[in-house]
C-alpha positions as CSV (number, residue, x, y, z in Angstrom):
1,X,135.5,-12.4,80.7
2,X,136.0,-15.6,78.7
3,X,133.6,-17.5,76.5
4,X,132.1,-20.5,78.3
5,X,129.9,-22.2,75.7
6,X,127.7,-21.8,72.6
7,X,124.2,-23.3,72.6
8,X,122.1,-24.9,69.9
9,X,118.4,-25.7,70.2
10,X,117.8,-28.8,68.1
11,X,114.9,-31.2,67.6
12,X,116.8,-34.4,68.7
13,X,119.6,-33.5,71.1
14,X,120.3,-37.2,72.0
15,X,121.0,-38.0,68.3
16,X,122.8,-34.8,67.6
17,X,125.1,-35.2,70.6
18,X,125.8,-38.8,69.7
19,X,126.7,-37.9,66.1
20,X,129.1,-35.1,67.1
21,X,130.7,-37.4,69.6
22,X,131.2,-40.2,67.2
23,X,132.1,-38.3,64.1
24,X,133.7,-35.1,65.4
25,X,135.5,-36.3,68.5
26,X,133.4,-34.3,71.0
27,X,132.7,-35.8,74.4
28,X,129.8,-35.3,76.8
29,X,131.1,-33.4,79.9
30,X,127.7,-32.8,81.4
31,X,124.3,-34.3,80.6
32,X,121.0,-33.2,82.1
33,X,118.4,-35.6,80.7
34,X,115.4,-34.2,82.5
35,X,113.2,-31.9,80.5
36,X,115.4,-30.6,77.6
37,X,118.0,-33.5,77.1
38,X,120.8,-31.0,77.6
39,X,124.2,-32.2,76.5
40,X,127.4,-30.2,77.0
41,X,130.0,-31.4,74.5
42,X,133.7,-30.5,74.7
43,X,136.6,-30.8,72.3
44,X,140.1,-31.8,73.6
45,X,140.7,-28.2,74.6
46,X,138.3,-25.8,76.3
47,X,135.6,-25.3,73.7
48,X,132.1,-26.4,74.8
49,X,128.9,-26.5,72.9
50,X,125.5,-27.1,74.4
51,X,122.9,-29.2,72.6
52,X,119.3,-29.2,73.9
53,X,115.7,-29.0,72.8
54,X,113.7,-26.3,74.6
55,X,110.1,-26.3,73.3
56,X,109.0,-22.9,74.4
57,X,110.9,-21.5,71.4
58,X,110.8,-23.4,68.1
59,X,113.9,-25.1,66.8
60,X,115.5,-22.9,64.1
61,X,115.2,-24.2,60.5
62,X,119.0,-24.5,60.2
63,X,118.7,-26.1,56.7
64,X,117.1,-23.0,55.3
65,X,119.7,-20.6,56.8
66,X,122.6,-19.5,54.6
67,X,125.7,-21.2,56.2
68,X,127.4,-17.8,56.4
69,X,124.6,-16.6,58.8
70,X,125.3,-19.3,61.3
71,X,127.7,-22.3,61.3
72,X,129.8,-24.4,63.6
73,X,133.5,-24.5,62.6
74,X,135.7,-27.4,63.4
75,X,139.5,-27.4,63.1
76,X,141.0,-30.1,60.9
77,X,144.4,-31.2,59.7
78,X,142.8,-33.1,56.7
79,X,139.8,-31.2,55.4
80,X,139.2,-33.4,52.4
81,X,139.5,-36.6,54.4
82,X,137.3,-35.4,57.2
83,X,134.7,-34.1,54.8
84,X,134.6,-37.5,53.1
85,X,134.3,-39.3,56.4
86,X,131.5,-36.9,57.6
87,X,129.6,-37.3,54.2
88,X,129.7,-41.1,54.8
89,X,128.2,-40.4,58.2
90,X,125.3,-38.4,56.7
91,X,126.6,-34.9,56.3
92,X,126.0,-33.1,53.0
93,X,128.6,-31.0,51.1
94,X,127.7,-27.4,50.5
95,X,130.8,-25.7,49.1
96,X,134.5,-25.2,49.6
97,X,136.9,-22.3,49.7
98,X,140.6,-22.2,49.2
99,X,142.0,-19.0,50.7
100,X,145.1,-17.2,49.4
101,X,147.1,-18.2,52.4
102,X,146.6,-21.9,51.6
103,X,143.8,-22.5,54.1
104,X,141.0,-24.9,53.0
105,X,137.4,-24.5,54.2
106,X,134.7,-27.0,53.5
107,X,131.1,-26.1,54.4
108,X,128.8,-29.0,55.0
109,X,125.5,-29.6,56.7
110,X,125.1,-32.2,59.4
111,X,122.2,-34.7,59.1
112,X,119.8,-32.2,60.8
113,X,120.8,-29.3,58.6
114,X,123.1,-27.4,60.9
115,X,126.0,-25.8,58.9
116,X,129.3,-27.3,59.8
117,X,132.5,-25.9,58.4
118,X,135.7,-28.0,58.3
119,X,138.7,-25.6,58.7
120,X,142.2,-26.6,57.7
121,X,144.1,-23.4,58.2
122,X,147.6,-22.6,57.2
123,X,147.9,-20.3,60.2
124,X,145.8,-21.1,63.3
125,X,143.4,-18.3,64.4
126,X,145.1,-18.3,67.9
């Protein structure tokens, strides 16, 4: 088996999908506007996230969740530059970590409170 996608129930999927497209380089590979405004967003590889609003269950209060409970991590070659650019686009700085191997992780929150980690790793995970 192989991972297909990870899904996020958000209050404004149109705005969230547009923000991640514009500021994180994700592109819409499928959009189902009826009912839930479902957007499947992909990176340049095979990673896909689903953004939608499904009212039968309430949207999680991402802002109140500790970022270590749940976050979206994005690979970067310039964590500092990307975090500054995302801050200018409405993301908020949470904290940063420098790992012993030289990796640099910067935790932020997107404009809707979802934890977003910028990962500049010395050695890629895969």
